C-alpha positions in Angstrom: -33.0 -96.7 -104.4 -30.8 -95.4 -107.2 -32.3 -92.0 -107.0 -31.2 -91.7 -103.3 -27.6 -92.6 -104.2 -27.6 -90.2 -107.1 -29.0 -87.5 -104.9 -26.4 -88.2 -102.2 -23.6 -88.2 -104.8 -24.8 -84.9 -106.2 -25.0 -83.3 -102.7 -21.5 -84.5 -101.9 -20.2 -83.2 -105.2 -21.9 -79.8 -104.5 -20.4 -79.6 -101.0 -16.9 -80.4 -102.4 -17.3 -77.8 -105.1 -18.4 -75.2 -102.7 -15.5 -76.0 -100.3 -13.0 -75.7 -103.2 -14.6 -72.5 -104.3 -14.3 -71.1 -100.8 -10.6 -72.0 -100.6 -9.9 -70.5 -104.0 -11.7 -67.3 -102.9 -9.7 -67.1 -99.7 -6.4 -67.7 -101.6 -7.3 -64.9 -104.2 -8.2 -62.5 -101.4 -4.9 -63.2 -99.7 -3.0 -62.8 -102.9 -4.8 -59.5 -103.6 -3.9 -58.2 -100.2 -0.2 -59.1 -100.7 -0.1 -57.5 -104.1 -1.7 -54.4 -102.8 0.7 -54.2 -99.9 3.7 -54.7 -102.2 2.4 -52.0 -104.6 2.0 -49.5 -101.7 5.5 -50.3 -100.5 7.0 -49.8 -104.0 5.1 -46.5 -104.4 6.4 -45.3 -101.0 10.0 -46.3 -101.9 9.7 -44.5 -105.2 8.4 -41.4 -103.6 11.3 -41.4 -101.2 13.8 -41.8 -104.0 12.3 -38.9 -105.9 12.4 -36.7 -102.8 16.0 -37.6 -102.1 17.4 -37.5 -105.7 15.1 -35.6 -108.0 17.7 -35.2 -110.7 18.5 -38.9 -110.9 14.8 -39.7 -110.9 14.2 -37.4 -113.8 17.1 -38.9 -115.7 15.8 -42.4 -115.2 12.3 -41.5 -116.1 13.6 -39.8 -119.3 15.7 -42.9 -120.2 12.7 -45.2 -119.6 10.5 -43.0 -121.8 13.1 -42.9 -124.6 13.5 -46.7 -124.5 9.7 -47.2 -124.6 9.6 -44.7 -127.5 12.2 -46.7 -129.4 10.5 -50.0 -128.8 7.1 -48.6 -129.8 8.3 -47.0 -133.0 10.7 -49.8 -133.9 9.8 -51.4 -137.2 7.3 -48.7 -138.3 9.6 -47.3 -141.0 8.4 -48.4 -144.3 
């Protein structure tokens, strides 16, 4: 009697958990595909910018590198 109800409840909980896991997996797969697509588009745009304006691109890369260097070494003076 009670064993049957417990078994049914456990099976129901397992089905719900598996359904939720499937939905999470689908959502993560979709998010991964969107991020991959966005990354590819950003890379393509960056490549086009470098081809069109190599001097400006080099200047921006240098400024970003300098800023990162300042941030990393900041506070290391003793």
